[in-house]
N, C-alpha and C positions, 0 to 999 in steps of 0.2 A: 491591444485589439478589442473593439468592442463588438459583441454579439447579442442577437436577440433569442430569447428562449422561444421555442416554439410549443404552443400549448397543445397538449394531448393527454391521453391518461397518465403517461410519464412525460415529465419535461425533457427536452433535447435540444441540443444545438447541432446546426449543420455546418460544416466545413468544406471550403472548396479544396480541390487537388492541390492548389498552390499553397493554401493555408495549412493543411495538413504537412507538407514538405517544409515550409517555413518554420513550423512549431514542432517539428519531429514528432508528430502525432501518428500512431499506427493503431491498427484495429486491436481491442484488447487491453489498450492503456487505461490505466486506474488513476482517478484524480481525487485530490482533496479539496472540498469546496469550503471557501473561507467567506465568510459574509464581510462586506464592507459597506460604507456609507453610500457610495454610488453603484452598488451592484453586488456581484460575487466574483471572486477571484478563484480560478482553477489552477493547482499546483499539481504537476504530474508526479506521481509516485514512481520511485526508482527501484529496482530490485537489487540484491546484495547477493553475490554469489559466494558460497561457503564450501569448502571442500572437507567432507566429514573425515576424510583420512588424515587431515592435519588435528583432529580433536584427540584429546588423550581416551584411551580405552575406556576408563571408567565413567566418561562423560557420555560416550557413545552408548554404553550399556543402558545408562539412565534415559537417554533420548529414545533408544530402542523400546525399552520397557514401558515407558510413557505412552509412546505411539501405539503398542500393542494394547495397553490398558485403556486408553481413549478410542482406540480403533480409528487414528487419524495418522496421515502421513508424517513421517519424522520432520519435514520442512514445516509442516502446520504446528508441530510441537514447538519447534525453534521459535515460529514467528509468535506463537502465543507467548513464550516465555519472554521474549524481547518486549511486547507490548506490555506485559505486567511489570517488567524492570523499569521501561521508561516511565510508565505511570508514577513510580515512586521516586524518581529524581526530582529534587527541588526545583529545577528550571521548567519543569512540565506540570507542576502542580496545578496551575491556572489555564492549561491548555484545553 
């Protein structure tokens, strides 16, 4: 699908109701923007559900302590740790 960016203070794209349904886009969805020769590609970010009850007790303790130390929610601690770990994987070195 080809869309035109609307100029404003912030750039935005407008979708019709049919396009939103077809693309399964909902308010609050987040996207990764990839620059290509013929424009940009939006890739929808997907969430991951984690059940903290399945984590070992020592890992939960570490996550909670880091959450308190950084004054951020545990899910944000996990997200930050995953981002750092992914950066260090060889297949993501040039991304």
